[in-house]
C-alpha positions in Angstrom: -28.2 -6.1 47.2 -25.4 -5.9 45.0 -26.0 -3.5 41.7 -25.4 -5.0 38.6 -22.6 -2.6 36.8 -23.7 -1.5 34.0 -21.3 -1.1 30.7 -20.7 2.1 28.9 -21.1 2.3 25.2 -17.5 3.3 23.7 -17.1 5.6 21.5 -15.1 6.1 18.6 -13.5 9.8 17.3 -15.4 10.7 14.2 -13.4 12.1 11.2 -15.1 15.2 9.1 -14.1 17.4 7.0 -12.8 20.8 8.6 -9.8 20.8 7.1 -10.7 19.1 3.4 -13.5 22.0 3.8 -10.6 25.2 4.5 -8.2 23.6 2.1 -11.4 23.4 -0.8 -11.8 27.1 -0.5 -8.1 27.2 -2.6 -8.3 24.0 -5.1 -11.5 22.3 -7.2 -10.4 18.9 -5.2 -8.8 17.6 -2.3 -7.3 14.2 -1.6 -6.7 12.2 1.3 -4.4 9.5 1.3 -3.6 5.9 3.6 -1.6 3.0 2.9 -1.5 -0.3 5.4 0.9 -3.6 5.0 4.0 -1.0 5.4 5.1 -3.3 8.5 4.6 -6.9 7.3 6.2 -10.1 6.5 4.2 -10.9 3.3 2.1 -9.9 0.7 1.7 -5.9 -1.0 2.1 -2.9 0.3 -1.2 -1.0 -0.1 -2.5 2.6 -0.5 -6.1 4.0 -0.5 -6.7 7.4 -2.3 -10.3 9.4 -1.4 -10.9 12.2 -3.3 -13.7 15.1 -1.8 -14.7 18.1 -3.6 -17.3 21.1 -3.2 -20.6 19.1 -3.1 -19.0 16.1 -0.7 -21.5 15.6 1.8 -20.9 15.3 5.1 -18.4 11.9 6.0 -20.4 8.7 6.6 -21.6 8.6 9.8 -19.1 6.1 12.4 -16.2 7.2 9.7 -12.8 6.6 11.6 -9.4 5.1 11.3 -10.0 1.2 10.2 -7.6 0.0 12.9 -10.7 1.4 14.8 -12.6 -0.8 13.4 -13.8 -4.2 13.7 -13.9 -6.0 10.3 -17.0 -5.9 9.8 -17.5 -2.6 10.6 -15.3 -2.1 8.4 -16.8 -4.0 5.1 -20.0 -2.3 5.8 -18.1 1.1 5.8 -16.3 0.6 2.7 -19.0 0.7 0.1 -20.4 4.0 1.7 -16.9 5.9 1.7 -16.9 4.6 -2.3 -20.8 6.0 -2.9 -19.8 8.7 -0.8 -16.2 10.3 -1.8 -16.0 11.8 -5.2 -13.7 9.0 -6.6 -11.4 7.0 -5.0 -9.1 3.8 -5.7 -6.1 2.0 -4.4 -2.7 1.5 -5.5 0.0 -1.3 -4.6 2.9 -2.4 -5.1 4.3 -6.4 -4.7 6.7 -8.3 -2.1 9.0 -7.8 -5.3 8.6 -4.4 -5.7 9.3 -3.9 -1.8 12.6 -5.9 -2.7 13.7 -4.1 -5.4 12.8 -0.1 -4.3 12.9 -0.1 -0.1 9.5 0.0 1.3 9.1 3.8 0.9 10.1 4.2 -3.1 7.6 0.7 -2.8 4.7 3.1 -0.8 5.5 5.8 -3.1 4.7 3.6 -6.3 1.7 2.4 -5.3 0.3 5.8 -3.9 1.1 6.9 -7.6 -0.5 4.1 -9.3 -4.1 5.7 -7.0 -2.9 8.6 -8.0 -3.6 7.7 -11.7 -6.7 5.8 -11.2 -8.6 8.9 -9.6 -6.7 11.7 -12.3 -8.7 10.1 -14.6 -11.8 10.9 -13.8 -10.6 14.5 -12.3 -7.9 15.6 -13.9 -4.3 16.1 -11.7 -4.6 16.6 -7.8 -3.4 20.3 -6.7 -2.8 18.6 -2.7 -3.1 15.5 -0.8 -3.1 14.8 2.6 -0.7 12.0 4.4 -1.1 10.3 7.8 2.0 11.1 10.1 5.0 13.2 10.1 6.7 12.3 6.8 5.8 13.0 3.2 6.5 9.6 1.7 4.6 10.4 -1.7 6.9 13.4 -3.1 9.7 11.8 -4.8 12.7 13.4 -3.9 14.6 15.0 -6.5 18.2 13.3 -6.5 16.1 9.5 -6.8 14.2 10.9 -9.7 16.0 9.0 -12.2 17.2 5.6 -10.4 13.5 4.7 -8.8 12.1 5.8 -12.1 14.4 3.2 -13.8 14.0 0.4 -11.3 10.6 0.7 -11.2 10.5 0.7 -15.3 12.8 -2.8 -14.5 10.3 -4.4 -11.8 7.1 -3.9 -13.3 6.7 -1.9 -16.5 6.8 1.3 -16.5 4.7 2.0 -13.3 5.1 5.8 -12.4 1.5 5.8 -14.4 0.5 9.8 -12.7 2.1 12.5 -14.2 1.4 15.0 -11.7 3.5 16.9 -9.0 1.1 17.5 -5.5 1.4 19.4 -2.5 1.9 16.8 -0.2 0.8 18.3 3.7 0.9 16.1 6.4 -0.4 15.5 10.0 -0.3 13.6 12.8 -3.6 11.2 13.5 -5.5 12.8 9.6 -6.4 8.7 9.6 -8.3 9.6 12.3 -9.7 13.2 12.0 -9.9 13.9 8.1 -12.4 12.1 6.3 -11.0 12.0 2.8 -7.7 10.0 5.4 -9.9 8.2 7.8 -11.5 6.7 4.2 -8.6 5.5 2.4 -7.6 3.8 5.4 -11.2 1.8 4.8 -10.8 0.7 1.3 -6.9 0.0 1.3 -7.1 -1.9 4.9 -10.5 -3.8 3.2 -8.8 -4.2 -0.5 -5.1 -6.1 1.1 -7.5 -8.0 3.6 -9.2 -9.4 0.3 -5.6 -9.8 -1.3 -4.4 -11.4 1.2 -6.6 -13.8 2.1 -6.9 -15.3 -1.8 -2.9 -15.5 -1.5 -4.4 -17.7 1.7 -5.5 -20.4 -0.2 -2.2 -20.9 -2.7 0.0 -21.0 0.8 -2.1 -22.0 3.5 0.3 -23.1 5.9 1.2 -19.5 6.9 -2.4 -18.0 8.3 -3.0 -15.4 6.1 -6.0 -15.0 6.6 -6.4 -14.5 9.8 -2.7 -12.5 10.3 -2.8 -10.6 6.8 1.0 -11.4 6.4 2.2 -9.6 9.8 4.4 -11.4 11.4 2.2 -13.6 14.1 4.1 -16.3 16.0 1.9 -19.0 14.4 3.5 -16.9 10.8 6.8 -16.3 12.3 6.4 -20.4 13.4 5.8 -21.5 9.4 8.4 -19.2 8.0 10.7 -21.9 10.2 8.9 -24.8 9.4 8.4 -24.2 6.1 10.8 -21.3 4.7 9.7 -18.2 2.1 7.7 -18.1 -0.8 7.2 -15.0 -3.4 4.7 -13.0 -1.4 7.5 -13.0 1.4 9.7 -9.6 1.6 13.2 -11.7 1.5 15.2 -8.7 2.2 13.1 -7.9 5.4 14.7 -9.6 8.4 12.9 -12.8 8.1 13.2 -15.7 10.5 13.7 -18.6 7.5 
């Protein structure tokens, strides 16, 4: 008799606080930061930050990189992250700011906006963990004047965070470090909600489904309808 195959349960990596607790031996708080929307054609780039301290308990069960979670799982996890963290915030840089500053400077601007919010609660953040190999948060000295002037013109004195944290990068930090995984979850949930709202103003692009990324339907809509104020016009768009 033929036996039915029993599906195996899919196990996801669980982010933990091992690295953060090592850093907390030297620092009073540690922040994890992650970005969402970097490769989209429309909408803002969003940066989440999650701050942990010595009193933070173990991370919520199932916390991992937002891309490994389904949309309902992310929406369920986001309030758990906010309750668990010492504090958290999300910063955004608009499509207009991305066009004016470039994507890396816009990421930095969004990150510093998020930092300004948490620093109002816990004071200067001494160390930040970023996912990947590239430190996009620290400002290159040669860009200091030009970027602050451009940001002021675009959106009015938006370099709100005055602190200069130590930045540590780690590949797959959004999977292994709970603070970074938490930042990815809350940023993804908030940006998805923003794109769903914007889709009501521009329903022809399907942003409630593609979240501003270059899906075939989004590309076809660009050919038919052209660009909107939410599109990154300096990017190579089909229109």
